[in-house]
Residue, then its C-alpha position, 0 to 999 in steps of 0.5 A: m782691423n785698419i786697411k789703407r782706403k786712400h790709394h796715391f797713383v802719384s807718390q806722396f813723397y814725390l809729390k812732397n818735392w813742390y811744398s811750400i814753406n806752409e807744407k802745402i802744394i798748390v793744385s790747379d784745374g787750368n781755371k782755379e787754383f787752391p792750397a792742398s796736403t799732398l795726403s789730399i790730392a793724387f788718390e782715389k779710393d780703392f783704387y788698387k784695390l784686388i778684384e776677385l776673377t773667374p777661373s775663366q778669366i784667370q785661366f786667360f790672363h794666364k794665356l795672355i801672358d805666355s803669348l805676350e812672352l811675359k812669362n818669364t818676368s819676376t813679376y808675374k812669377f812672384f806677383a801676379n801669379i800668387i794674386l790669382e793663385t791665392q785668389e782661387f785658394m780662398r774661393e775654393r775654402y769659401e766654396f767648401l765651408d759652404t758646402l758644409r754649410l759652416d760659417i766663414p771664420e772671422n779671420l778669413n774674412d779678415i785676410k780676404k778683406e786686407f789681401s782684396f785691399n792692399t797687396l797691389e798698394d804695398k808692392f807700390s809702398y815698399q818700391e817706394a822707399t827706395f826711390s825717395k832714397l835716390l831722387n833725395i841724394i839728386n835733389q840735394n847734391l849738384e852732380p852726385r855720383l852716381s852708380l850702376s844700382d843708382y841707374d837702376t833704381l832711376v829706370h825703375f823710377f820712370m816705369f814704376q810711375y808711368f803706368k800707376t795713374p787713371k788715365k794711363i789706365n782707362d787708355a789702356i782699356s780705351h786701346i783695347e775696346g775694339s776687341n770682344i775680350r770683354e764680352k767673351f769672358e762676362f768681365s765686370d767694370k771693376q774686373y776689367k780693369f783691375f785684369i789690365m792693370l794687373l798685366s800692365q804690371c807685368f808688361l812694363e818690366r818688359i818695357y823697364l829691362s829692355c830699356l836697360s838692355n838697350l842702355y838708355k841714357i839719363n839726363i839730370y837737368r838743373n833748373t836755372s830760372r825764375i819759373n819752377f816746374i810743375t808737375s801733374d796727376d799724370p806726370c810720367f809719359n812719353q813724349k815720342f809715342d806716335n813715333n813709336e820711340f821711347h822718350i821721358q821727361l819727368p820734372i822730380s822736384p821744381s828746381i830738377m828734371i830726369e830725362l830717359v832717352e835711347n842711346n847713340f852707342d853702337k851694337n857692338h859697345k852695347e854688348n860690350m858694355k852688357d857683357y861687363f855689367n853682367f860679370n860685374k852684377e854683384h858689384t852695381h853700388n860700386i860701379f860708378l858711370d860716366n855721362t855716357f849713362i848719366d849726364f848733368y845739365n842747366i836749362d833755361e827758362k824757355r826749355v822749363v816753360e816749354l815742358n811745363r806746357k807738355i805737362f799741362k796737355n797731358k793732365d788728366r785733371f790737376i796740376y800740381a805747382k811751389f808757387q802760383n806765379d808758375i802756373k801763370t807763366l803757361q800764359q806767358l813766352 
């Protein structure tokens, strides 16, 4: 059985936009640089592996989902809940066979092994295919005509990358370390990380839907300077988190940055637009948006360096660049 063990927390399709002619990306920890392929960076072995939770931990998860009003999210109903139900079924099956003192069938062991390693990773890989196609269109066209469906996909992409990285997951764990949840439910480190990861996927759907509901604006910036955008092993981050606001700037290539920012529509206009979009939700590919929803700008060298410095400051361990000179400019201006 060929099980995928390298789990990339920054997508390879995304990082390949920083490839140079020899299909390498420059990796730097801030002190030294080296070239690498995307296959060998921004991954952890078994990072998204599903860890078996105890019945009491699963019960607590469901109660928490209910208290956070996440029970109606599709991520919970069609993903997290199914994973936990499958875990319970597999555990009961193993216990039953053990009671009868029967050997575990090889095919059941294979199913359990594949399920444990690949379910979450496969979910991300499926989503990546849609994102990759749209980001290629944006990278290759000066001002592509984007639809309501494209808008939805871009907002989804921001959320998709936002909480995939070790840095974000460790931050979430540290934020609730003061509670007695771990001790009360006897979580191991691996169980607790998996629990937080599963919970975050449900919570991010709410943020994604909130951004759509509030008609957040997407700005697309074309880099006209001599310096390229860099990226990192934690490229998507809220730059106004401390102000209780939501604002993300995410480079999608050395020459393009996309921005998610609150729109300044008044309440009545938002409600009218939402009614219109809901009425036409079966035709989202044919509704093309004007610059009040998706707008295009050029960006100068000073602002490129400003964003690159933010990316460097927010990195976990590494930044990634197309050329070494792009990293050197972090010490300039």
